[in-house]
N, C-alpha and C positions, 0 to 999 in steps of 0.2 A: 504494500500500500504506500509506503514511504517513497519507494522508487518511482511509482506512478505519479505521485505529486511532483517530484523533482523533474520528471520528464515533461509533465504538463507545463510547469513554470518555464522550463527551457524552451519549449515550443512557442509559448506566448512571447517570450523575450525575443526569440528569433523573428517572429512576425512583426513585433514592434520595431526592431532594428531595421528590418527590410523596408519599412515604410518611413523611416526617419531620414532627415537630411544627412545624417552620418553615412548612410548607405550610398547616397548620391555622391557625397564627397569622396568616399572610397572608390567608387567606380570611376569618377573623373580623374582621381589621382593615379589609379592603375592605368588608365588610358594614356594619360600624359607621360607617365614613366615608360610605358611600352613604346610610345612614339620616340621618346628620347633615346632609349636603348637601341631601337631600330636604326636610328641615324648614326649611332656609334660604331656600327659595323662589327658587333660582337658575335662570337660563335658560342654554341652550346657546349657544355662539358662533354657530351657524347660525341659531338663532331670533333672536338679537340682531341679526345682519346683515340678516335679512329685515325685522325691524321698523324698522331704520334706513332701509332702502330705501323702505318704505311711508311713513315720516315725510318723507323727502325729496320723494317724489311729492306728498304732501299739502301740503307747504309750497309747492311750485311751483304747484299748483292754486289754493291760497289767494291767492298773489300775482297770478295771472291774474284771479281773481274780484274782488280788490280794485281792479285796473285797470278792469275792466268797470263796477264800481259807481261809481268816480270819474268815468268817462266819462258814465255815465247821470246822475249828479248834476250834472255840468257842463252837460249838455244840458238838464236840467230847469230849471236856474236861469237859462238864457239865455232872454230874452223872445222870443216868436215874432214874426216879421215877416210882414205880409200885404200 
């Protein structure tokens, strides 16, 4: 019974807050901040993490290719024996 009373009060408070000027202020502030962040050209954390993984794979591949080039250069500079 006590929990039901608390739930009822909570629902009534939500209804009052939804109709109050504070709700309009919050919506306007969120819209304003959203527009400001959109102009800042920010990326999401998920997008940042994905790009970090791509960069790590690219660096690893570059290191492999550098080793292959070094091996080919070493083989090319060694005189052939017949």
